[in-house]
C-alpha positions, 0 to 999 in steps of 0.5 A: 734533402728531400720537401715534406710539406707545401703550403698551398699558395705553393701548390698547382695542379701539376703537384697533384702527384705530391700533395694528392687531388685534395691538395691540388685543388686547394692549391689552384683555389687559392690562386682565384681572385676574391675566393677566400680559402683558410690558409694551411700546407700539405704533407707531401706523398714522399713524407707517406713513402719514407714513413711506410718504407720504414716498416719492413712488414708493410710491403708483405701486407699489401701484397696479400691485399692485392690478392684478396677477392673484392668479395671477401669482406671479412678477409679485407676488414681483417687485413686492413685492421691489421695494417692500420694498426701496424701503421698506427704503432709506427713513429713518424720520422724526425725529419717529416716531424721537424718540417710539419713543425715548421710549416705549422709555426709559420701557418700559426701555432695559436690556431686550430687545424683541419687534418685531411687525407688527400689522396692521389687518385682522389677528386679527380675528373674521372674519379671521386674517392671523397670521404674514402679516408678520414678527416679530423678537426679542431686539432691543437697543438704540433704533437696532435697534428703529428699524430692525426697526420699519421692516422690519416696515412692509416686511414688509407686502407679503411675498408671501403678505401680498400674495397673502392679502389679494388672495384675502380682498378686501382692497385693498393700499392700505386695510391699514395697519401698527402695530408692537408692541414689546414686552419681552421674556420669556426662557422655560423653556417656551413654546407655544399655547393654543386654548380650544376644540378646534381639531380638532373644535371642542369649546368645553369642552376646552383644547388645549395645545401646549408646547415648551422655550425660544422659541415659534419652534421649535413654530410653524416646526414644527422640534419636536413639541411636547407635546400636552395636552388639559383639560376640566372642570380634568381633563387628558383627553390627555397627549402628550409630543413629542420635543423635540430641540431648543429656540430661546433668545436670543442674548447678542448679540442674536436667537436661535439654535438649541440641540440639548436633553440627552438627558434632556430631550426626552422629559420634560413641558415642563409639570407636570400642575399648570402645565397646569392653571393655564394652562388655567384663565388661558386660559378666564379670557381666553376669558371676557373675550373672550367668544369662544374664544382662540388664545393665546400664552403663555412660562412664566418664573420660575414665572409664565405669561406672555401675549404674544398672544391672537387669536379662532380664526376657524375653529370653526363657530358652535354653536346657542344654546339657552336652557337650560345642558343638552347637546344633539346637533344635526343639519344640516337643510341636509344633510338638505334636500340645501342646505348654502349659507346663508340668510338671515335672511328665509328663516331665519324661514320655519323658525322657530316659536312653542312648542311647535315652537320648538326643533325647528329652531335657527340657527347659522352662517347655517344651520338644525340640528335638536335630536336630543338625545333621539333619541341615547340607545343604547337608541333606534332608528335616526332615519332620518338614515342614509337621508337621509345615511349619515355622519349616521347614522354619526356618530349612532351614534358618539354612542350608542357613547361613554360620555362623550356618553352620560353628558352626554345627561339624560332632562330634555333630551327635547322640550317637546312633551307626549305628547298634542301629538306623538300628535295631531301623529302620528296622521293621518300613522300612520293613513296609513301603516296605509291605504296597507299595507292597501288600495289606495295610489291612494287617497292621490292625493286629497291632490294635489287637496287640497293643490292646493286649500290653494295657492290658498287662500293665494293668493286670501288673499295677494291680498285682504290688503296690508302687515303684514297679509299678512306676518302671515298668511304668518307664521302660516300657513307654520307650519300648512302645515309642520305639513300637511307634517310630521305631516298628511296628507302624511306618510302616503304619504310614509312608506308609500312609503319604508317599503314600499321598505326591506321590499321590500329587506330581505324580497329579502335575507331570502328571496332572499338578495339585492336585485337587482331593488330597483334597477329597482323604483325607476325611472319612477315614476308622478306624480312632480312632479320627474321631470315636470319634468325630462321638461317640460324635455326636451320644451321643449329639443327644441321649441328644437333644431329653430330654430338661431336661437333657440339662438343667442339664448340664448346672450346672453339676460339674464333681463328680456327673455328671453322677450320677446326670443323674438319677434323670432327666428325660430322664437321664436313656437312656443318662447315658449308652451312656454317660458311654460308651463314657467315657469308650471307650475315657475318657482317651483322653483330650485337651494337652493330652501328658502331663499326668497331664492333667485331662482326660475327665473320670476325668472331664467329664465336659470338653465335655459339651461346644463341646455337646452343640455347637454340639446340637445348630450348627448341625442337628440330624444326620448330622455327619453321614451323612457328614462322609458318604459324605466324604466317597464318595467323596474320591472315586469319586476322586480316580475314576477321577483321574484314568480316567484322568490318563488314557487320557494321555500318558502311562496313563495305567501304570500310573493309575494303580501306582496311583491306587496302591498308593491311595489304600495303602493311603486310607488304612493306613490313619486312621492309622495316628491317632492311635499311639497317641491314644495308647500312651495316653491309655498307659498314662491313665493306669499309671496315674490311678497307680500314682494317687492310690499311691499318694493317699496312700502318702496323707494318710501317710501325706508324701504329702499335696495333691494327685496332688503334685505328679505331680511336682515329677519325676518317679524316684523321686516319686519312691523315696518318696514312698521308704522314706516315706519323700518329700521335700516340699520346692521343690514342692513349687518351682516347682509350682511357675517355672510352672506358670512363665513357662506358661507366656513363648512362646516356640520357633520353634527352638533355637540354644544352643546359644539361638538363636531363629530361627524364619522361614518366610511363603515366598511369599503369594498372600494376601491382605494388613493387613491380617494374614499369615499362611498355608493353610492345607484345602482348601476353603474360608469362613466368619464367626464369630471367637470364640478365644477358650483358654480353650475348656471347657469354650467354645461355637460355634454357627452354622457358628462360625470359631474356632480360638485357639493356637493348636488343638490335638485330644482333639479338635476334637468334635468342628471340626463338629461345627465349619465352619472353624478353624485357629490355631497358631500351625501346618502344613499340615499333624498335627491333625487339618488339617487332621481332617479340610480335613476330615470335608472339612472346610477351615483352616489355620495353623502357624497364629502367635499370632492368638488368640491375633491378632483376637478378640473373636467375630470378623468377619473374613475371613479364605482363606484356599486356599491360606492360610491367614486371613482377618480380616472384622470388630471389636468384637461386642460380649464379649469374650468367652474364 
């Protein structure tokens, strides 16, 4: 005989399939010492299955539900109502009723009960179904309990629950429902407690909401509850809410609202001592579960009762370090214009051994830099403000907050010695000095040196195989990134950036404005990203001559795109140019710092939307003419600046200084994009070698598919090759983790306590209702917004404004067609800003939630001079993502 009921004391987390998330959590809480849980029992999912199988028509209803489009709300509402009515009309089988009655008698027939649903996909670490099904309070007697159990089963098909499951990919047939029957506590005070601050994520702060009576008044938003925040056994915040009503149990069953006496609303619902006691209980429960908790509690007769605890699913994970010191982390993805999560293989390319192992840490599938030592008030800005203005603002906020500055410890400095830092930084500093005193073109020898390094890695990888290949990659990537960050490349890179800043600063000091700097940045020589954009434009101009090729590209697939060109009229003219482009730039793609992202050479169809948009929105040769115009404007700006300076006091000397800075900047500005090109070129070589080894592992039966190596680190991959064994469960778990990471929004700056520091835009002269951002490329433009999340599916027409989460070099082809650019991430010196200035199109970056607040097809105005977006009208076209 099946068991249809289990007491809380019999339940553990392993019983989740039987009792659902809420039931499993109650079973675990009941095991925690010194935590009071009202007794009760669960009616298992086996009872639910027995109940629904008794209906011959319900299966058909569920099939119809799975076939419905989630956006068809009317159809969902109608079918959901039919399912609920049908279920509430079904009798509860005798054996289920008998077991419920027996459990009720053992728990106490003289008590009232709360009857709550507990779904198998509820209150889990990766999904919160809280509140999706119904709860019934103060239920008395076995008949009423059985009746409300049936109502709970039916509530699995409320409109909200149906839509939530559909949008989160849960099969309606697979989600089962248990029911919690718990002895009622009639509290004087009740509420919700988060053991981490739900607003900023601080794991050290306990946040407590409290109101009089039952918690339903608080949950339903009927009262403004008290808010208490506790840290280290001290009350930080105490906000007394206006609690005018409360919900209490009614003598006949159910609940009633009651107006509170005049003196009660402004009283503290809990005393200070009670607040601290409750916070300590919350941390005790958190310690048991090993993660921050969302806890429902109530207070009656001098005792705190816990009636539910579930994991908080909205917090961004905190980077894990071995010490217990206070740290500050900045998002590496925001600096590199790629905020998507990376797979384990991609992350491992940025993992280093001592003394560099602390430089980048992982959290939520993303990389973060430890910038603790840069946050002391006496330290100058780290330069992150140029990469992302909100990030810079967040660091300034830390420096101005006494509570955070007090946590900064001298021993929290980087573990590299001064000698090591000097050795690493020496070549870069010497190059910067040489660049500003000599001809900047001398830096061009770095290109030849870098190309030889790429060729050297290529030759070595060809000679190696198996584990030797992977071990070489692990060594070479550290050496390669050291060259970029501290060796020959950083000198020209920094000299170019510093020259630009000095030009801007001195122009404002000497002339009162810096109006020439915008044009000085246009069309710099030897910028490999600009050259890539020009080459793609050349390819598009050849393709536009052959209508049959254009038609072919609309339906071409990656496997046959190039070979199929030979069967199309004009294709034999296009094919060699396309192949030459891929030979030169095929290692690039969007999000290219993640080695697991498909390169253009692997999936050339990613380029088709940009090519077709170019053909449609740009005249033949226009991209070359625009670049030449930019060169001329830069030359004229340099002359204008020099002429203006010569007219002021001391102008001859100042003009000479400025001419030298301009020469340095123009000579080195193009180098800004080369370090990433160098990195990505190496990553492409690594990927080719890794995927060759992966195919061998598939052939040996060690891996199911080659792409499974994406979910292994380099070290793990080497071990798999050596042992001819792969942990399939580990790979499966990491695939699930990656899907969860995709749902997270990474913070720009966060502390080791989990607090997210948001930063601000400061004072802005912007219209009411506009979206603030950072002005990075001057000008004002109106046009249709194209919100692009996946470039391979995008379409830009002439005059469209590109709206994206971020842009890296892989997005460059779209800049030719765009009339303006808006991104959620970025700063003055990031890729999108520089390319926008080169192309002379207005751009605003750092616009938070731009891709959700701006509708695809909506008409907007981009003010790239003052830094804001105006929403002019609603979308009139179907979204194209």
